[in-house]
VOGU-3710 file (C-alpha; in Angstrom, 3 decimals, decimal comma):
1> mitskkrvkh> -68,284/-103,728/89,647  -64,745/-105,155/88,401  -63,915/-108,387/90,419  -60,889/-107,269/93,076  -57,109/-108,513/91,765  -56,164/-109,186/95,409  -53,533/-112,047/94,599  -51,743/-109,468/92,285  -52,063/-106,501/94,963  -50,482/-108,947/97,800
11> lafailavvm> -47,912/-110,145/95,277  -46,450/-106,558/95,160  -46,071/-106,105/98,756  -44,770/-108,692/99,124  -42,206/-107,649/96,198  -41,777/-103,953/98,673  -40,933/-106,804/101,687  -38,317/-107,999/99,573  -36,385/-105,350/98,365  -36,612/-103,073/101,129
21> isfhavpssa> -35,212/-106,100/103,517  -32,340/-106,668/100,700  -31,708/-102,942/101,439  -31,113/-103,427/105,042  -30,010/-107,162/105,076  -26,750/-108,616/106,172  -24,886/-111,486/104,604  -26,731/-114,795/105,245  -23,678/-116,034/107,164  -24,901/-113,207/109,121
31> qrpqpipdft> -28,294/-114,109/110,126  -27,466/-115,597/113,578  -24,168/-116,651/115,102  -22,708/-119,847/114,217  -20,746/-122,187/116,304  -17,368/-121,550/117,563  -15,269/-124,240/115,367  -11,952/-125,831/116,926  -9,835/-125,805/114,281  -7,739/-128,146/115,954
41> rggktdgshd> -10,578/-131,067/115,783  -11,380/-130,899/112,094  -13,788/-127,285/112,638  -14,339/-125,372/109,698  -14,907/-121,889/108,806  -18,294/-119,786/108,288  -17,237/-118,792/104,769  -16,576/-115,352/105,854  -13,251/-112,976/105,174  -10,202/-113,462/106,665
51> wtlgatgarg> -7,666/-111,002/108,061  -4,567/-109,499/106,768  -2,311/-110,598/110,241  0,064/-107,465/109,972  3,712/-107,393/108,694  3,488/-111,502/109,047  3,122/-112,081/105,103  -0,181/-114,368/107,102  -3,779/-114,083/106,770  -5,896/-115,844/108,560
61> wiyawkhtad> -9,788/-116,626/109,504  -10,856/-115,744/113,045  -13,781/-116,095/114,368  -15,952/-112,992/114,162  -20,050/-112,388/115,167  -20,151/-108,745/115,648  -17,100/-108,727/117,027  -14,060/-111,289/117,162  -14,218/-111,383/121,339  -15,296/-115,210/121,411
71> arqilitrva> -12,583/-116,540/119,205  -9,588/-118,041/120,470  -7,744/-119,925/117,646  -6,709/-118,269/114,077  -7,168/-120,579/111,226  -3,706/-119,478/108,501  -5,609/-118,926/105,182  -2,711/-118,206/103,248  1,220/-116,694/103,285  3,183/-114,010/100,655
81> rnspsdgile> 6,078/-115,586/99,349  9,140/-114,129/100,891  7,411/-112,159/103,619  8,658/-112,935/106,901  6,168/-116,053/107,348  7,118/-117,891/104,411  8,766/-121,282/105,704  7,634/-120,697/109,182  3,574/-120,576/108,536  1,713/-122,574/106,089
91> rgdvilgveg> -2,266/-122,486/105,096  -4,207/-125,401/107,230  -1,453/-123,923/110,538  -3,367/-122,563/113,311  -2,293/-120,110/116,133  -3,232/-120,812/119,348  -1,340/-117,718/121,529  1,143/-115,525/121,503  4,822/-115,153/124,083  4,320/-118,853/125,386
101> epfdddariq> 0,491/-118,080/126,531  -2,222/-120,257/124,721  -5,341/-116,879/123,645  -7,717/-115,641/126,631  -9,271/-113,276/125,434  -10,104/-111,560/122,422  -7,477/-113,544/119,819  -7,030/-110,960/116,718  -6,259/-108,455/119,207  -4,302/-110,329/121,157
111> faraltqaer> -2,519/-111,414/118,053  -1,714/-108,028/116,572  -0,771/-106,829/120,354  1,690/-108,615/120,663  2,545/-107,570/116,487  2,981/-103,828/118,116  5,488/-104,819/120,766  7,932/-106,819/118,612  7,814/-104,476/115,994  9,285/-101,676/119,268
121> nksdgilkli> 12,665/-101,183/119,261  14,486/-103,949/121,994  12,446/-106,354/120,216  13,958/-107,774/117,800  11,507/-107,918/115,714  10,198/-111,677/117,081  7,133/-112,351/117,360  6,652/-115,822/119,582  3,256/-117,841/118,217  2,387/-120,881/119,613
131> rwrngqtenv> 1,788/-122,912/116,352  -0,745/-126,336/115,907  -0,085/-128,362/112,761  -1,241/-131,367/112,081  -1,808/-132,645/115,954  1,399/-131,287/117,131  1,250/-127,962/118,581  4,959/-126,064/119,422  6,043/-122,854/119,386  7,706/-120,839/116,731
141> eirvpvmgty> 8,846/-117,447/116,139  8,506/-115,243/113,509  10,858/-111,987/112,895  8,660/-109,024/111,263  10,709/-105,808/110,832  11,604/-103,341/113,732  9,027/-100,193/113,036  9,725/-98,903/116,462  7,767/-98,058/119,222  4,598/-95,377/119,574
151> sdtapydcek> 5,168/-92,065/121,299  3,013/-91,681/124,081  1,575/-88,682/121,807  1,585/-90,933/118,758  0,723/-90,492/115,819  2,370/-86,808/117,016  6,112/-87,007/117,169  6,199/-90,578/116,656  8,993/-92,121/114,772  7,178/-95,267/113,981
161> sarileqgcd> 4,428/-92,979/112,358  6,883/-91,172/109,977  8,440/-94,668/109,786  5,221/-96,212/108,615  3,798/-93,265/106,067  7,273/-93,606/104,525  7,204/-97,110/103,953  3,568/-96,675/102,752  3,693/-93,899/100,586  6,779/-95,331/98,967
171> viaenglrrv> 4,035/-98,380/97,693  1,021/-95,887/96,720  4,003/-94,063/94,100  5,659/-97,611/93,567  2,210/-98,702/92,378  0,973/-95,713/90,687  -2,070/-93,394/89,890  -2,700/-94,561/87,178  -7,074/-93,411/86,543  -8,927/-91,274/88,703
181> sisnninalv> -11,194/-93,598/91,407  -11,733/-92,246/94,523  -8,848/-94,739/96,351  -6,072/-93,415/94,109  -7,623/-90,056/95,563  -6,861/-90,814/98,499  -4,045/-92,206/98,016  -2,648/-88,619/96,531  -3,909/-86,878/99,090  -1,357/-88,498/101,356
191> llatenpkyr> 1,717/-88,465/99,050  0,327/-84,499/97,944  0,532/-84,277/102,463  4,067/-85,009/102,773  5,023/-82,371/100,848  7,990/-84,623/99,064  9,225/-82,783/95,615  9,954/-86,309/94,115  6,050/-87,278/94,579  5,596/-83,973/92,507
201> pmladyarkv> 6,030/-85,456/88,835  3,529/-88,037/89,770  0,812/-85,918/91,010  0,512/-82,978/88,785  0,335/-85,538/86,125  -3,016/-87,124/88,043  -3,937/-83,781/89,033  -4,495/-82,566/85,041  -6,014/-86,714/84,917  -8,619/-85,748/88,000
211> sryyadsfat> -9,306/-81,910/86,229  -10,704/-84,021/83,109  -12,946/-86,137/85,159  -16,020/-87,179/84,844  -19,129/-89,564/85,407  -22,542/-90,530/85,512  -23,436/-92,855/87,354  -22,333/-92,517/91,128  -21,443/-89,002/90,038  -21,432/-88,249/93,574
221> wyygysimfl> -18,877/-90,512/95,160  -16,193/-90,021/92,665  -16,599/-86,634/92,550  -16,711/-85,301/96,127  -12,916/-87,212/96,366  -11,684/-85,698/92,822  -12,482/-82,110/94,268  -11,098/-82,872/97,125  -8,027/-83,829/95,975  -8,022/-81,493/93,225
231> aeyalatgde> -8,485/-78,046/95,032  -6,322/-79,386/97,764  -3,450/-79,669/95,043  -4,097/-76,193/93,479  -4,158/-74,988/96,920  -0,876/-77,069/97,666  1,067/-76,245/94,687  -0,616/-72,997/93,104  -0,723/-74,605/89,824  -3,498/-72,448/87,557
241> svmpglkrla> -3,697/-75,381/85,375  -6,382/-77,259/87,122  -8,554/-73,979/88,082  -11,067/-75,031/84,722  -11,696/-78,432/85,586  -11,445/-78,323/89,739  -14,423/-74,650/88,702  -16,319/-77,026/86,520  -16,404/-79,817/88,993  -17,452/-77,555/91,619
251> leaahgqskv> -20,781/-76,562/89,844  -21,379/-79,801/88,589  -21,800/-80,865/92,260  -23,243/-77,853/93,167  -25,932/-77,874/90,624  -26,045/-81,703/90,988  -27,777/-81,423/94,843  -31,116/-81,719/95,827  -33,532/-78,782/96,845  -33,226/-79,684/101,001
261> gswghrfalp> -29,258/-80,221/100,541  -28,745/-82,986/99,667  -27,332/-85,910/97,128  -27,715/-89,858/96,646  -26,416/-91,583/94,247  -25,876/-89,420/91,728  -26,827/-85,877/91,135  -30,637/-84,637/91,736  -33,490/-84,962/89,038  -34,375/-81,899/86,767
271> dgrvggygcm> -37,411/-81,656/89,706  -34,897/-81,146/92,564  -35,354/-83,770/93,852  -32,856/-87,133/94,575  -33,905/-89,801/92,830  -33,113/-93,504/93,945  -32,642/-94,520/97,269  -32,842/-90,764/97,744  -30,718/-88,596/100,081  -26,930/-90,206/100,980
281> nspgipltis> -24,361/-88,289/103,771  -21,711/-91,020/103,119  -20,738/-88,983/99,737  -22,804/-86,099/100,032  -21,025/-84,660/103,170  -17,406/-85,380/100,384  -18,827/-83,189/98,301  -19,642/-80,629/100,668  -16,556/-80,617/102,224  -14,940/-80,748/98,517
291> mvlareagvd> -17,229/-77,379/98,047  -15,779/-75,349/100,592  -12,281/-76,576/99,767  -12,817/-75,652/96,089  -13,635/-72,125/97,405  -10,774/-72,129/99,859  -8,930/-72,350/96,110  -10,121/-69,845/94,502  -13,737/-71,088/92,953  -16,025/-67,979/93,933
301> hpdvdlaitr> -19,229/-68,790/92,482  -23,068/-68,266/94,630  -24,236/-71,524/93,271  -21,078/-72,699/95,242  -22,136/-70,952/98,640  -25,753/-71,708/98,491  -24,810/-75,322/97,686  -22,467/-75,086/100,689  -25,213/-73,283/103,196  -28,076/-75,916/102,106
311> sarflrwyvd> -25,943/-78,929/103,166  -24,396/-77,101/105,711  -27,985/-76,346/107,658  -28,968/-80,055/106,698  -26,569/-81,976/108,687  -26,486/-79,490/111,776  -29,684/-80,186/112,393  -28,060/-83,281/113,958  -26,004/-81,593/116,942  -26,406/-83,125/119,937
321> kgaipygdha> -29,211/-85,531/119,030  -27,148/-87,979/117,598  -24,513/-89,253/114,950  -25,181/-88,940/111,368  -27,951/-91,024/110,198  -27,395/-92,716/106,315  -30,083/-90,422/104,845  -32,552/-87,553/105,434  -33,559/-89,876/108,679  -33,886/-90,250/112,181
331> pwpghedngk> -29,910/-89,612/113,691  -28,356/-93,068/113,824  -28,566/-94,150/117,851  -24,780/-95,246/118,061  -21,732/-92,535/117,840  -20,526/-93,030/114,482  -22,049/-94,475/111,125  -19,373/-94,983/108,953  -17,104/-92,231/109,658  -19,554/-90,044/108,895
341> csmvavlfdl> -19,556/-88,402/111,951  -16,155/-88,100/111,472  -17,032/-85,989/107,915  -18,533/-83,211/109,324  -16,299/-83,024/112,241  -13,938/-82,010/109,219  -16,605/-80,195/107,737  -17,312/-77,576/110,293  -14,310/-77,033/111,654  -13,887/-75,761/107,680
351> lgdaeaasff> -16,156/-73,425/108,000  -15,759/-72,404/111,572  -18,859/-73,887/113,461  -16,527/-74,831/116,450  -20,080/-76,231/118,166  -21,109/-78,396/115,380  -17,537/-79,295/115,438  -16,646/-80,190/119,027  -19,747/-82,445/118,849  -19,011/-84,475/116,203
361> skmataayde> -15,443/-84,376/117,080  -16,251/-85,737/120,221  -19,007/-88,348/118,665  -15,939/-88,963/116,834  -13,694/-90,220/119,597  -15,706/-92,086/121,196  -16,731/-94,345/118,168  -13,608/-95,924/118,565  -15,278/-99,449/118,957  -17,830/-98,723/116,575
371> rerghtgiff> -15,389/-98,573/113,457  -16,294/-101,777/111,496  -19,426/-101,370/111,056  -21,120/-99,684/108,553  -23,675/-99,729/105,334  -21,914/-101,494/102,134  -18,582/-101,747/104,884  -15,990/-99,630/106,490  -13,711/-97,897/104,266  -14,955/-94,510/104,392
381> nilwaipgvs> -15,016/-94,894/108,640  -11,553/-95,632/108,683  -10,066/-92,678/106,055  -12,633/-90,524/108,303  -11,480/-91,728/111,987  -8,711/-90,061/112,393  -8,822/-86,413/111,074  -12,366/-86,298/112,611  -11,210/-86,863/115,817  -8,135/-85,104/115,725
391> rcgpqavnsy> -10,614/-81,296/115,522  -10,804/-81,964/120,029  -7,286/-82,449/119,654  -3,990/-83,471/120,042  -5,109/-85,574/124,165  -8,753/-86,922/121,898  -6,384/-87,861/119,351  -3,347/-89,658/121,405  -6,335/-91,799/123,732  -7,892/-92,368/120,389
401> wreqswyydl> -5,002/-94,225/119,446  -4,435/-96,211/122,406  -7,691/-97,551/121,657  -6,906/-97,843/118,099  -3,551/-98,272/117,242  -3,771/-102,213/117,116  -6,081/-102,397/114,796  -3,479/-100,593/112,408  -0,915/-102,819/112,751  -3,237/-105,570/111,808
411> argwdgyyry> -4,266/-104,123/109,331  -0,544/-103,351/107,781  0,690/-105,503/104,834  4,535/-106,554/105,548  4,805/-104,944/102,493  3,432/-101,955/103,712  -0,003/-102,258/101,853  -2,976/-101,882/103,259  -5,584/-104,348/102,220  -9,678/-103,933/102,503
421> qgspvgeeeh> -10,301/-106,003/105,863  -13,700/-105,589/106,116  -16,243/-106,032/108,962  -17,159/-109,205/111,303  -19,713/-111,173/110,375  -22,890/-109,436/112,009  -22,283/-106,011/111,054  -23,226/-105,038/107,268  -21,033/-105,791/104,711  -21,421/-106,226/101,245
431> gkyadfdstg> -18,144/-106,573/100,322  -18,063/-103,151/97,971  -14,865/-102,154/99,157  -12,833/-105,379/99,209  -11,546/-104,192/96,349  -10,449/-100,915/97,022  -6,540/-99,745/97,744  -6,919/-98,615/101,376  -3,535/-98,111/101,732  -4,224/-93,266/101,869
441> ayllayalpl> -7,523/-94,345/104,059  -5,234/-95,965/106,390  -2,132/-93,508/106,016  -4,148/-90,179/106,238  -3,853/-91,093/110,177  -0,616/-91,309/110,346  0,108/-87,952/107,801  -2,066/-86,022/110,682  0,863/-84,315/112,222  2,417/-82,680/109,241
451> kslyitgkkp> -0,751/-80,191/109,169  0,026/-80,229/105,064  -3,685/-80,224/103,881  -7,057/-78,523/104,783  -8,385/-82,277/105,905  -6,129/-82,831/108,459  -5,679/-79,729/109,866  -3,127/-77,004/107,990  -6,214/-74,424/109,134  -5,924/-73,553/112,731
461> ssvrpltkpe> -9,014/-75,817/114,328  -12,654/-74,028/115,649  -12,478/-76,442/118,573  -10,625/-75,696/121,811  -8,611/-78,642/122,480  -10,082/-80,729/124,692  -8,206/-80,948/128,182  -7,817/-85,109/129,677  -10,138/-85,050/131,983  -12,807/-83,819/128,750
471> vdeviaagrg> -11,089/-86,276/126,639  -11,227/-89,236/129,424  -14,974/-88,488/129,763  -15,703/-89,424/125,839  -13,384/-91,834/125,826  -15,412/-93,433/128,501  -19,150/-92,755/126,669  -17,510/-95,299/124,403  -17,868/-98,002/126,689  -20,447/-100,568/126,178
481> ffetkkkdrf> -20,761/-100,925/122,681  -20,511/-104,232/121,899  -23,089/-106,916/123,009  -20,746/-110,160/123,183  -18,887/-110,523/126,370  -15,438/-108,842/127,387  -13,880/-108,496/130,360  -12,516/-104,299/128,838  -15,782/-103,670/127,965  -18,170/-102,405/130,575
491> ryhlrsdsdl> -22,119/-103,417/130,031  -24,837/-101,636/130,956  -26,441/-104,420/132,071  -24,046/-104,563/134,736  -24,478/-101,054/135,435  -25,916/-99,742/138,589  -28,411/-97,769/138,602  -26,897/-94,543/139,878  -24,562/-95,006/136,855  -27,969/-95,194/134,593
501> lsglsswspp> -29,387/-92,384/136,237  -26,144/-89,871/135,421  -25,522/-91,624/132,350  -29,366/-89,696/131,375  -27,447/-86,515/131,737  -24,747/-87,438/129,258  -22,961/-85,255/126,102  -23,858/-88,000/124,397  -27,100/-89,038/123,101  -26,184/-93,191/122,552
511> vrkrsalelg> -25,245/-93,000/126,389  -28,327/-91,163/127,614  -30,296/-93,650/124,997  -28,784/-96,598/126,051  -28,983/-95,485/129,751  -32,696/-95,312/129,104  -33,095/-98,179/127,110  -32,154/-100,631/130,447  -33,401/-98,693/133,201  -36,795/-99,580/130,779
521> krkgnyqpgi> -35,724/-102,805/131,279  -35,690/-102,804/135,109  -38,286/-103,122/138,746  -37,488/-99,913/140,261  -38,737/-96,670/141,416  -36,559/-94,014/139,366  -39,672/-92,016/138,084  -38,881/-89,528/140,443  -35,945/-88,635/140,028  -36,196/-89,220/135,992
531> lkllasddry> -38,948/-86,263/136,986  -36,864/-83,818/138,820  -34,060/-84,492/135,548  -36,878/-83,447/133,251  -37,704/-80,494/135,524  -33,658/-79,150/135,498  -32,110/-76,357/133,520  -29,398/-79,352/131,968  -31,072/-79,984/128,886  -28,786/-83,104/128,604
541> sqygaaealg> -30,509/-84,305/131,228  -33,715/-83,078/129,730  -33,508/-85,360/126,828  -31,942/-88,072/128,727  -34,677/-87,565/131,110  -37,453/-87,756/128,149  -36,095/-90,216/126,919  -36,026/-92,840/129,910  -39,905/-91,833/130,877  -41,184/-93,085/127,466
551> qlgrhgdvta> -38,497/-96,387/128,282  -40,092/-96,520/131,370  -43,386/-97,161/129,801  -46,888/-97,513/132,337  -44,478/-98,354/134,961  -45,017/-95,883/138,482  -47,388/-93,183/137,802  -47,876/-92,924/133,767  -50,443/-90,087/134,880  -47,430/-87,550/136,189
561> svsaltdale> -45,557/-88,829/132,974  -48,026/-87,562/131,249  -48,221/-84,147/132,632  -44,662/-83,803/132,664  -43,902/-84,453/129,541  -46,973/-82,819/127,678  -45,594/-79,486/129,613  -42,128/-80,281/128,244  -43,924/-79,539/124,761  -44,167/-76,086/125,711
571> aedpclrila> -40,567/-76,074/126,056  -38,275/-72,863/123,924  -35,414/-76,266/123,084  -37,519/-78,171/119,758  -35,520/-81,484/120,521  -36,418/-81,590/123,883  -40,264/-81,165/122,411  -39,496/-83,643/119,904  -38,516/-86,339/122,284  -41,514/-85,449/124,647
581> gealaslgrp> -44,157/-86,702/121,506  -41,858/-89,774/120,916  -41,927/-90,591/124,731  -45,465/-89,790/124,792  -46,277/-91,794/122,191  -44,159/-94,816/123,413  -46,729/-94,603/126,289  -49,677/-95,060/124,188  -53,137/-94,375/125,065  -52,675/-93,043/128,110
591> arpavpkmle> -51,023/-90,406/126,486  -53,673/-89,740/124,663  -54,909/-86,446/126,786  -51,524/-84,622/125,688  -53,012/-84,751/121,569  -54,668/-81,772/121,949  -51,238/-80,069/122,307  -49,119/-82,002/120,285  -51,425/-81,173/117,380  -51,153/-77,833/118,484
601> rlantdpend> -46,819/-78,062/117,878  -47,663/-79,665/114,664  -50,228/-77,273/113,334  -47,723/-74,223/114,673  -44,765/-74,033/112,117  -41,948/-72,197/112,665  -40,224/-71,253/109,317  -37,510/-68,922/110,799  -35,708/-71,348/113,892  -37,232/-74,920/112,083
611> prgmeqrflc> -37,068/-74,081/108,576  -37,045/-77,822/106,976  -40,720/-78,685/109,764  -38,320/-81,095/111,453  -40,692/-80,818/114,705  -43,588/-81,521/112,955  -41,749/-84,799/111,037  -41,461/-86,432/114,154  -44,951/-85,160/115,318  -46,537/-86,535/112,430
621> fslfdrrggl> -44,608/-89,716/113,178  -45,757/-89,794/117,047  -49,346/-88,813/116,111  -49,850/-90,711/112,902  -48,118/-93,963/112,304  -50,382/-96,741/111,995  -48,174/-98,495/114,851  -47,182/-96,454/117,546  -49,083/-93,007/116,629  -51,542/-92,393/119,411
631> igesidgvdr> -54,292/-91,859/117,211  -52,496/-94,078/114,095  -55,928/-95,962/115,142  -58,371/-93,890/115,764  -59,268/-90,573/115,427  -62,154/-91,283/118,480  -62,717/-87,990/120,777  -59,609/-85,557/118,360  -61,176/-82,111/117,668  -61,938/-81,834/113,742
641> elllravrvg> -61,190/-78,522/113,428  -57,626/-78,921/114,466  -57,122/-82,266/113,202  -58,015/-80,914/110,149  -55,062/-77,812/110,996  -51,973/-79,977/111,421  -53,276/-82,868/108,837  -52,614/-79,573/106,387  -49,057/-79,144/107,155  -48,255/-82,493/107,689
651> lqnedgrarg> -49,126/-83,111/104,564  -46,402/-79,949/102,847  -43,610/-81,669/105,019  -40,542/-81,878/103,183  -39,438/-85,484/104,176  -42,009/-88,982/102,484  -42,367/-90,698/104,989  -43,757/-87,681/107,674  -46,483/-86,976/105,116  -47,051/-90,866/104,617
661> svgsvyehlt> -47,881/-91,795/107,989  -50,494/-89,089/107,554  -51,952/-91,391/105,244  -53,709/-93,605/108,744  -55,935/-90,260/108,671  -58,015/-90,548/105,646  -59,366/-93,843/106,449  -61,296/-92,642/109,920  -62,649/-89,192/107,575  -66,199/-89,116/106,463
671> yeeikpilpa> -66,496/-87,255/102,968  -67,496/-84,397/104,888  -64,718/-84,208/107,408  -62,082/-84,705/104,356  -63,524/-82,104/101,970  -61,733/-79,195/103,878  -58,809/-80,718/102,713  -59,173/-81,827/99,616  -56,900/-79,588/97,651  -54,477/-80,311/99,986
681> ihqaivepap> -54,892/-83,829/99,655  -54,665/-83,435/96,009  -51,757/-80,990/96,177  -49,390/-83,908/97,835  -50,615/-85,797/94,916  -49,045/-84,052/92,404  -46,289/-82,453/94,490  -44,038/-85,916/95,877  -42,175/-84,723/98,683  -38,592/-83,091/98,688
691> sgimfangir> -36,977/-85,719/100,519  -37,104/-89,307/101,767  -38,331/-90,807/98,134  -37,972/-94,195/99,019  -41,454/-93,460/101,168  -42,462/-90,723/99,112  -45,481/-92,811/97,263  -47,221/-93,708/100,756  -49,546/-90,372/100,607  -49,491/-90,224/97,205
701> lsgvallakh> -51,364/-94,062/96,913  -53,053/-93,580/99,673  -54,621/-90,288/98,542  -55,833/-91,521/94,993  -57,443/-94,266/97,056  -58,805/-91,485/99,155  -60,066/-89,749/96,036  -61,144/-92,638/94,617  -63,252/-94,099/97,697  -65,595/-90,434/97,261
711> riregmplci> -65,952/-91,200/93,400  -63,820/-88,330/93,061  -62,600/-88,134/88,611  -59,069/-86,128/89,685  -58,497/-89,639/91,225  -57,962/-91,319/87,530  -55,323/-89,781/85,503  -53,361/-88,966/89,065  -53,167/-92,575/88,817  -51,919/-92,525/85,620
721> qimeiekwgk> -49,866/-89,468/85,937  -47,790/-91,610/89,747  -46,902/-94,663/88,338  -44,166/-93,669/86,433  -42,544/-96,779/85,398  -38,344/-95,586/84,858  -38,835/-94,699/88,657  -37,249/-97,074/91,947  -40,783/-98,920/93,478  -42,164/-99,304/90,023
731> kkriaeclnt> -43,695/-102,330/91,124  -45,447/-101,869/94,178  -46,297/-97,975/92,853  -47,760/-99,454/89,285  -50,344/-102,659/90,812  -51,825/-100,154/93,653  -53,055/-97,726/90,977  -54,337/-100,191/89,268  -56,095/-101,688/91,865  -57,308/-98,295/92,935
741> letygaaarp> -58,756/-97,373/89,215  -60,414/-100,596/89,146  -62,836/-99,376/91,779  -63,704/-97,118/89,044  -65,650/-99,332/86,899  -67,075/-98,273/83,875  -65,940/-94,524/85,010  -62,829/-95,505/84,256  -62,916/-96,185/80,657  -62,369/-91,907/79,329
751> vlpelrqlek> -58,031/-93,134/80,519  -58,479/-96,212/78,420  -56,407/-94,676/76,096  -53,666/-94,301/79,230  -53,785/-97,510/80,342  -53,030/-98,870/76,801  -50,558/-96,990/76,000  -48,941/-97,826/79,312  -49,439/-101,681/78,582  -47,448/-100,582/75,295
761> dllahsesrm> -44,731/-98,242/77,166  -44,433/-102,040/80,063  -43,576/-104,335/77,130  -40,854/-102,114/75,781  -39,480/-102,083/79,048  -36,233/-103,057/80,131  -37,552/-104,795/82,738  -40,570/-106,011/81,192  -40,066/-109,737/81,843  -39,948/-109,157/85,858
771> lspiiqqlrd> -42,927/-106,666/85,043  -45,385/-109,263/83,991  -47,656/-109,869/86,267  -48,374/-106,193/86,322  -48,230/-106,212/82,853  -50,709/-108,987/83,268  -52,904/-107,408/85,870  -53,128/-103,799/83,345  -54,553/-105,951/80,871  -57,079/-107,542/82,979
781> lirdvenatg> -57,712/-104,281/84,025  -58,543/-103,004/80,489  -60,824/-105,868/79,625  -62,626/-105,271/82,691  -63,573/-101,723/82,111  -64,793/-102,684/78,379  -67,485/-104,321/79,940  -68,478/-103,310/83,266  -71,961/-102,009/83,153  -73,392/-99,816/84,623
791> tvklrsitet> -72,798/-95,659/85,592  -70,932/-94,650/88,368  -71,476/-90,578/89,798  -68,747/-88,932/89,740  -67,347/-85,608/91,971  -65,049/-83,090/90,998  -62,806/-81,511/93,900  -63,154/-78,093/92,178  -67,023/-78,579/92,324  -66,648/-79,540/95,768
801> qag> -65,629/-76,324/96,582  -67,250/-74,873/94,377  -70,016/-76,049/96,390
//
């Protein structure tokens, strides 16, 4: 037998770990909170970004861990020449307070609110600051332009909002729209929204550029906002000259959709799967919105209709379950994940789906304190915030604006230009949008009252406007987000038991989840009340109760919890069934009596009501995950026939990670037990899952390892087939396949020609240097197979089925 290459295998796993960690990582300065510096005593910044300080013309560094709640000083980092701050502030100054009082709360927010007050009509533009310089503290004044006062209905019927929009549009026009880009598409949309004739020539010229636009790399990102502008332009102007380009772009986008209704960084591969990281909703949702608008503008094609339908079905599943996540994943636990709930609020409103639009608009409204976080940066979170909130009506916008207007005033530069602000330290911020012109992204909020664009409400909304009490309830759902101590944030650990139990019945998935988590940390007899909620007729109460029972763990009568949750597996509501399954998995071994019922649910699909098998997906995790799955580590006592029926279904799930979890069963079954499902195992290797591409290799690698364990001939060519040296994650995949081929010994001689060709291909690969450990492992394998002695009796899948 060939000697094992354990060192190389361990290296491959280490490489994968680094890749996955870097994918979810935050900058190194954010790994743990930095000490709060005192700049009057020689304190230093941690090197993170500074902030625009509104119309002062200055920028400053503020202590920011997750938020700026603990900051009490602002270090001036630069001052623009001829700006209001020029001659009053200089680099190295420290702002200690406003209006004659030292900062006693979040310095950034207090500064911004003082700035807003200074811009009011009756203030004469005077911003009073406490300035420290070279050991001396004194009061100074900066005169900023008077912009007016936000009305009680802002940004509607608001003089200040109108003035800000006018100033910003002049800045956009002055800078021009020289090349097609995401930020220029958005800036052009804002100019278009004003319906000002003086911008028409510039917009017509830009529209011609967009109609000729083509991109390969990151096409999904660029196409979405290009089609969006072009469609809105065609609808607003009736310019027929752009229609051929609009139709071409829309069809390319539609044809680039994956078979499950999603998009990634690029368009889908020829086999209908998304490559690279897989599904990415941040570009996918704008693409869908853009195609809806293209259809509204006159693009009539069944492929566009199909793409819209697929995407809407894909996204609609998240209604009442949580925020739209990064990709084809579980719901995001907060109210917002980088603007995606706001995006789909607009999308579903345009589609006339009032239920979905209302839910996601409420999520967007409750997310006022979650706008400063998002994968790679917050540009899209700011862009889509107000358009998404607006679907709940003017009162929702007014209330949201009262929470966030300070942020908009702080971001607006002294010349009306908006630079990208970035996230606080501790949130995921990769600086991907540091060079983006953010002017249009902010101004879209001020263009809302014009209702001249479809994305800002030109089409009458399908959503019933929320009443004042309903808006208050939505705003209340957003409280308590920050981990940092803040006087005006009601923390969950400060909430009473009754408040938490009430929170389990909230319309908001994050409120239900956060309430359940906090109850799970406390010692109290909550189970009776929670069981009553689970038995109620209110679905939100049922959802929250299921989550809470899982969080309570083994406190109280576990048997009663298991029994109630097992009964919930028979509920008509698939969301409740999913939550019940997850709660049972959280209870661990005491919940194993529920396994037969869970396997039955997994084995019995419902294509009509659950076409993507989402219930099966989450049941796979609850049952088979090696960590936390009820039978992930042992299948002792599990009915084999029922288990194999469930495994067959799990192996056909659309999601790669769901399929991968099923692989934990393989190692526990004998050859005779595994024989009936060998065709299904083989098929799961040959045909990768259409979604969850990052995890799609797990079940394929487990499958070939299983075939090798039982000496099945078909496993060898499959190892060669699934190496796929041009696809993401190749290092781990190739290393494991080589380790699997190693176990065949001399029987692997028939694939030696393919292995030698593989060596040539790897040596010619653009990443050959990075692949050098794999190349050496391959050479060792070729040598050992050539020198191997003895015979290995092989089986065949076809023979076992015939026998």
